[in-house]
C-alpha positions as CSV (number, residue, x, y, z in Angstrom):
1,M,41.4,92.5,51.1
2,V,41.6,91.8,47.2
3,D,39.0,89.0,47.8
4,A,36.8,92.3,50.3
5,I,37.2,94.6,47.1
6,V,35.5,92.3,44.6
7,A,32.6,91.4,46.7
8,L,31.8,94.7,47.3
9,L,32.2,95.6,43.3
10,A,29.6,93.1,42.7
11,S,27.6,94.0,45.6
12,H,27.9,97.7,45.7
13,G,29.2,98.2,42.0
14,I,32.2,100.7,41.8
15,A,30.7,103.9,43.1
16,G,29.5,102.7,46.6
17,L,33.5,101.3,46.7
18,T,35.4,102.8,50.3
19,H,38.1,102.3,52.1
20,R,36.3,102.1,54.8
21,L,33.4,99.3,53.5
22,V,36.8,97.2,52.0
23,A,38.1,97.7,56.1
24,R,35.0,96.4,57.3
25,E,34.2,93.1,54.7
26,A,38.0,91.9,55.2
27,G,38.2,92.5,58.8
28,V,40.8,95.0,59.2
29,S,42.2,98.2,60.2
30,L,41.4,101.1,57.9
31,A,44.8,101.8,57.4
32,A,45.7,98.6,56.6
33,T,43.6,99.9,53.0
34,T,44.9,102.9,52.5
35,Y,48.7,101.4,53.3
36,Y,47.8,99.0,49.9
37,F,45.6,100.7,48.2
38,D,46.1,105.0,47.6
39,S,43.0,105.2,45.5
40,K,39.7,103.6,44.3
41,F,41.3,103.1,41.1
42,D,44.3,100.8,42.5
43,M,41.6,98.9,44.5
44,V,39.5,98.2,41.3
45,A,42.7,97.7,39.1
46,A,43.7,94.7,42.0
47,A,40.3,93.3,41.5
48,S,40.7,93.5,37.8
49,N,43.8,91.2,38.0
50,R,42.8,88.9,40.7
51,I,39.9,88.5,38.1
52,L,42.3,88.0,34.9
53,D,44.5,85.7,36.5
54,G,41.9,83.2,37.8
55,Y,40.4,83.5,33.9
56,R,43.1,82.6,32.4
57,S,43.9,79.3,35.1
58,A,41.1,78.2,34.6
59,F,40.8,77.5,31.1
60,Q,44.6,76.5,30.7
61,R,43.0,73.9,33.7
62,A,40.3,72.6,31.2
63,A,42.3,73.1,28.6
64,R,44.8,70.3,30.2
65,S,42.2,68.4,31.6
66,G,40.4,67.5,27.9
67,R,36.8,67.5,29.5
68,H,35.8,69.9,27.4
69,V,35.8,69.1,23.3
70,S,34.1,72.2,21.3
71,V,34.1,75.7,22.1
72,H,30.1,75.6,22.7
73,D,31.2,73.4,25.7
74,Y,33.6,76.3,27.3
75,V,31.2,78.7,26.7
76,V,28.3,76.8,28.6
77,R,30.7,76.1,31.4
78,L,31.7,79.4,31.5
79,L,28.0,80.9,31.7
80,I,27.2,78.0,34.3
81,N,29.9,79.2,36.5
82,A,28.6,83.0,36.1
83,V,25.7,82.4,37.6
84,E,26.9,80.0,40.6
85,R,30.2,79.5,41.9
86,D,31.3,82.1,39.9
87,R,28.8,85.0,40.5
88,T,30.9,87.7,42.5
89,G,33.4,87.6,40.3
90,S,31.6,87.8,36.9
91,V,29.5,90.9,38.3
92,C,32.4,92.4,39.3
93,W,34.3,91.7,36.1
94,T,31.3,93.3,34.1
95,E,30.9,96.0,36.4
96,I,34.7,97.0,35.6
97,M,33.9,96.7,32.0
98,L,30.9,99.2,32.1
99,D,32.8,101.9,34.6
100,A,35.6,101.5,31.6
101,P,34.5,104.7,29.2
102,R,33.9,106.7,32.1
103,H,37.6,106.5,33.8
104,A,41.1,106.2,31.9
105,E,42.6,104.3,34.0
106,S,39.4,102.0,33.9
107,L,39.9,102.3,29.9
108,A,43.5,100.9,30.7
109,L,42.5,97.7,32.6
110,A,39.9,97.1,30.1
111,Q,41.9,97.6,27.0
112,E,44.5,95.1,28.9
113,W,41.7,92.6,29.2
114,F,40.7,92.1,25.2
115,A,43.9,92.5,24.2
116,G,44.7,89.0,26.0
117,L,41.2,87.4,25.3
118,P,41.1,86.5,21.9
119,M,44.6,84.8,22.1
120,I,42.9,83.3,25.0
121,W,39.9,81.9,22.7
122,E,41.8,81.4,19.8
123,G,43.8,78.4,21.5
124,I,40.6,77.1,23.1
125,A,38.7,77.2,19.4
126,G,41.9,75.9,17.7
127,A,42.7,73.0,20.0
128,T,38.9,71.9,19.5
129,G,39.3,71.7,15.9
130,V,37.4,75.2,14.5
131,P,38.4,75.3,10.9
132,T,38.5,79.3,11.8
133,P,40.3,79.6,15.4
134,Q,40.9,83.7,15.2
135,A,37.5,84.6,13.6
136,A,35.5,82.0,16.3
137,A,37.7,83.5,19.1
138,R,36.7,86.8,18.1
139,S,32.8,85.8,17.8
140,A,33.7,83.9,21.0
141,V,34.8,87.0,23.3
142,D,31.4,89.3,22.1
143,T,28.7,86.5,22.2
144,V,30.0,85.8,25.7
145,I,30.5,89.5,26.7
146,G,26.6,89.6,25.7
147,L,25.4,86.5,26.6
148,M,26.8,87.3,30.6
149,L,25.3,90.3,30.3
150,M,22.1,89.0,29.6
151,V,22.4,85.8,32.5
152,L,23.4,87.8,35.4
153,G,20.9,90.7,34.6
154,L,18.2,88.3,34.4
155,G,19.4,86.6,37.3
156,L,19.3,83.3,35.5
157,T,19.9,79.8,37.4
158,E,22.0,76.6,36.4
159,A,19.3,74.7,35.3
160,Q,17.6,77.6,33.4
161,V,21.5,78.1,30.9
162,A,21.4,74.5,30.7
163,A,17.7,74.6,29.8
164,V,18.7,76.7,26.5
165,F,22.5,75.5,25.9
166,L,22.2,72.1,26.6
167,H,18.6,70.9,26.3
168,G,17.2,72.8,23.6
169,A,14.6,75.1,25.5
170,A,13.1,78.5,24.3
171,P,14.4,81.0,26.0
172,Q,11.2,82.7,25.9
173,H,10.0,80.3,28.0
174,A,13.3,79.1,30.1
175,W,14.3,82.6,30.9
176,A,10.8,84.4,31.7
177,P,11.1,86.0,35.4
178,S,8.4,85.4,37.8
179,S,8.4,88.9,39.5
180,A,7.4,92.0,38.2
181,V,8.4,95.2,39.3
182,A,6.2,98.4,38.0
183,V,7.0,102.0,36.4
184,P,4.4,104.0,38.7
185,P,2.8,106.6,36.7
186,A,2.6,110.1,37.0
187,A,1.4,111.0,40.5
188,K,-0.6,114.1,39.2
189,P,-1.8,114.6,35.6
190,G,-1.3,117.5,33.7
191,R,1.9,118.8,32.0
192,K,3.9,120.3,34.5
193,S,3.6,117.0,36.5
194,A,5.2,115.0,33.6
195,E,7.7,117.6,33.0
196,T,8.8,116.9,36.4
197,R,9.1,113.2,35.7
198,D,10.8,113.3,32.3
199,R,13.5,115.8,34.5
200,I,14.4,112.9,36.9
201,I,13.8,110.0,34.6
202,A,16.5,112.4,32.5
203,A,18.7,113.3,35.5
204,A,18.4,109.4,36.3
205,I,20.0,108.5,32.5
206,A,22.7,111.3,33.0
207,I,24.2,110.0,37.0
208,L,24.1,106.2,35.4
209,T,26.1,107.3,32.6
210,R,28.4,109.8,34.2
211,D,28.8,107.3,38.1
212,G,26.8,104.3,37.5
213,S,23.8,103.1,38.9
214,A,25.3,102.7,43.1
215,A,25.5,106.4,42.3
216,V,21.4,107.0,41.5
217,S,19.7,108.1,44.8
218,Y,16.3,110.5,45.5
219,R,19.7,112.7,47.1
220,T,21.4,113.0,44.0
221,V,18.7,112.9,41.3
222,A,17.2,115.8,42.9
223,V,20.3,117.6,42.9
224,Q,21.0,117.1,39.1
225,A,17.4,117.7,38.1
226,G,17.5,120.7,40.3
227,L,14.7,119.2,42.5
228,A,13.9,119.6,46.0
229,P,15.2,116.8,47.6
230,A,11.4,115.0,48.0
231,G,11.1,115.9,44.5
232,P,12.1,112.1,43.1
233,A,10.3,110.5,45.6
234,Y,7.0,111.4,45.2
235,H,7.2,110.9,41.7
236,F,8.5,107.6,42.3
237,P,7.9,105.7,45.5
238,T,11.2,103.4,45.3
239,V,14.5,103.9,43.7
240,E,13.9,100.7,41.5
241,G,11.1,101.9,40.0
242,L,13.1,105.0,39.0
243,L,15.5,102.5,37.7
244,A,12.9,100.7,35.6
245,A,11.2,104.0,34.1
246,A,14.9,104.8,33.2
247,Q,15.5,101.7,31.4
248,A,12.1,101.9,30.1
249,Q,13.0,105.2,28.7
250,L,16.7,104.2,27.5
251,F,14.8,101.0,25.3
252,E,12.4,103.0,24.2
253,N,14.7,105.5,22.7
254,S,16.0,103.2,20.7
255,K,13.2,101.0,19.6
256,Q,12.8,104.7,17.7
257,R,16.2,104.2,16.4
258,Y,15.8,101.2,15.4
259,R,12.2,101.6,13.7
260,L,14.0,104.7,11.9
261,A,16.3,102.7,10.3
262,A,14.2,100.3,9.6
263,A,11.5,102.2,8.1
264,M,14.4,104.0,5.9
265,D,15.4,100.3,4.5
266,S,11.6,99.2,3.7
267,G,11.3,96.0,1.9
268,P,12.3,92.0,1.8
269,H,15.5,91.1,3.1
270,D,18.5,89.3,1.8
271,L,21.4,88.5,3.8
272,E,24.0,91.1,2.0
273,R,21.3,93.7,3.4
274,L,21.1,91.9,6.8
275,I,24.7,92.2,7.1
276,D,24.6,96.2,6.0
277,R,21.9,97.2,8.0
278,T,23.3,95.9,11.3
279,A,26.9,97.2,10.5
280,V,25.1,100.9,10.2
281,V,23.1,100.4,13.0
282,F,25.6,99.5,15.2
283,L,28.5,102.0,14.1
284,R,25.2,104.6,14.8
285,E,25.1,102.9,18.2
286,V,28.7,103.5,19.4
287,T,29.2,106.2,18.3
288,A,26.5,108.3,18.2
289,F,24.3,107.0,21.2
290,G,26.8,105.1,23.2
291,D,25.9,107.2,26.1
292,Q,22.6,106.0,26.0
293,N,23.7,102.3,25.7
294,L,26.2,102.5,28.6
295,A,23.2,104.2,31.1
296,N,21.2,101.4,29.6
297,F,23.3,98.1,30.4
298,T,24.4,99.7,33.2
299,I,20.8,99.0,34.6
300,W,21.0,95.5,33.3
301,L,24.1,94.5,35.6
302,E,22.0,96.1,38.7
303,A,19.2,93.9,37.7
304,S,21.5,91.5,38.8
305,R,21.3,92.5,42.4
306,R,17.9,94.1,42.3
307,P,15.6,91.3,41.3
308,E,12.5,94.0,41.0
309,L,14.2,95.1,37.5
310,R,14.5,92.2,35.2
311,P,11.0,92.0,34.3
312,M,12.2,95.5,32.3
313,I,15.3,93.8,31.0
314,W,13.0,90.9,29.8
315,N,11.2,93.3,28.0
316,S,13.7,94.2,26.1
317,V,15.5,91.2,25.9
318,T,11.8,89.5,23.9
319,D,11.3,92.5,22.0
320,Q,14.5,92.1,20.1
321,I,13.9,88.2,19.9
322,R,10.7,88.8,18.5
323,A,12.3,91.8,15.8
324,W,14.9,89.3,15.0
325,N,12.7,86.2,14.6
326,H,10.7,88.9,12.2
327,V,13.8,89.6,10.5
328,L,15.1,85.8,9.9
329,E,11.7,84.5,8.6
330,T,11.1,87.5,5.9
331,M,14.2,85.8,4.7
332,G,12.9,82.2,4.5
333,V,15.3,81.3,7.7
334,A,13.7,77.8,9.2
335,L,14.1,79.0,13.1
336,R,15.2,77.4,15.8
337,P,15.2,78.7,19.4
338,L,18.7,79.8,19.7
339,D,18.6,81.9,16.1
340,A,17.2,84.9,17.2
341,L,19.0,85.3,20.8
342,L,22.4,85.0,19.5
343,P,22.7,88.3,17.1
344,Q,21.5,90.2,20.0
345,C,24.2,88.7,22.4
346,I,26.6,89.2,19.9
347,F,25.6,93.0,19.0
348,I,25.2,93.8,22.8
349,G,28.6,92.4,23.5
350,K,30.3,94.0,20.4
351,L,28.7,97.1,22.1
352,V,29.9,97.1,25.5
353,R,33.4,95.5,24.2
354,L,34.2,98.9,21.9
355,L,32.6,101.0,24.4
356,A,34.9,99.5,26.5
357,V,38.0,100.0,24.6
358,G,37.2,103.5,23.9
359,A,36.2,102.5,20.1
360,P,39.1,102.3,18.2
361,L,39.0,103.1,14.3
362,Q,40.2,100.3,13.3
363,E,37.8,98.3,15.4
364,L,35.0,100.0,14.0
365,E,36.5,99.2,10.4
366,N,36.2,95.6,11.2
367,V,32.4,96.0,12.0
368,R,30.8,94.6,8.9
369,R,33.2,92.1,8.4
370,D,32.9,90.5,11.9
371,F,29.1,91.0,11.4
372,A,29.2,89.8,8.0
373,A,31.3,85.8,9.1
374,D,28.8,85.7,12.3
375,L,25.3,86.3,10.5
376,T,26.5,84.6,7.4
377,A,27.4,81.6,10.0
378,L,24.0,81.8,11.6
379,V,21.5,81.5,8.3
380,E,23.9,78.5,6.9
381,R,23.3,77.2,10.4
382,R,27.4,76.5,10.8
383,F,27.6,79.1,14.2
384,W,30.1,77.5,16.6
385,L,27.5,78.2,19.2
386,S,24.7,76.7,17.6
387,P,22.9,73.6,18.5
């Protein structure tokens, strides 16, 4: 039954998980599922514990084998497994982490996870000769979360992961999706139609934030927006198109916030200014706009299930790559293929982690210190994941 729960969380999300579906997937009676699991949370907790135990065991086996000789190798193997052999478990884990801010029970699960992960990575870093294993462990946790969300959302293959992290290919070329989903224009011109469309998108974002992507349907959006049942379908012929429009709106909102921060901090950058601005922007995102980021990354994860959404995610990724390229170039950094991707992954991973554990004050106090360590290492070409 736990295997069935993991599979269903990966395919349907927490909002779509029911005892009846678990019984059908596991081939057992409905009474058996309710006997072992009183509530949906009990099922989610069982899945979380199964994945955590497997994660610990896998790293213990890898450490004993001696096959991997650097933190870089561990991360690459983890990402390759995430997109191939362990994809179901990886999507399930990410689903649980993104659900953590919504429910106290899930928050406790995330706190348990992130209390143990740094110790696992610190052991790996120390065993592979990293001079500052504690700092490397914290950095590895954040970077891997960001990378995991990205490779799952983009639906990457083992070959695509290896091309970038083992063979030095530029992610802009190696990871570009081949399919596309259009964000449909307003069904009718005019102010009223545009206002209705905006209400539908706002309703979808509210549901994403509150319940996750599995809860977004024409019916739920119509209720949230106060429209007739046929209203959302009239403006958005597919739910995928509606989700794409929601993601585009969330990304545009974030771009506007970043542009404002850039305008307030215009002029040439040095490393200290870059660290300061990154930390300030991050703190604002996690404290003032956490809900919007949660909705945005929920769509990223949904793209792992719906390939039609991946081009919209890719637009977000490439836009940020261009932005980081520009900032690093103005600082005189000789860019390599990964240099503009890694700070984006660190930022995303740290944001997801802090949202998942409730943004404790001590973690917020350490944000600038953490970015200082990672961005300095990147600029000085000694970041542990750089080639």
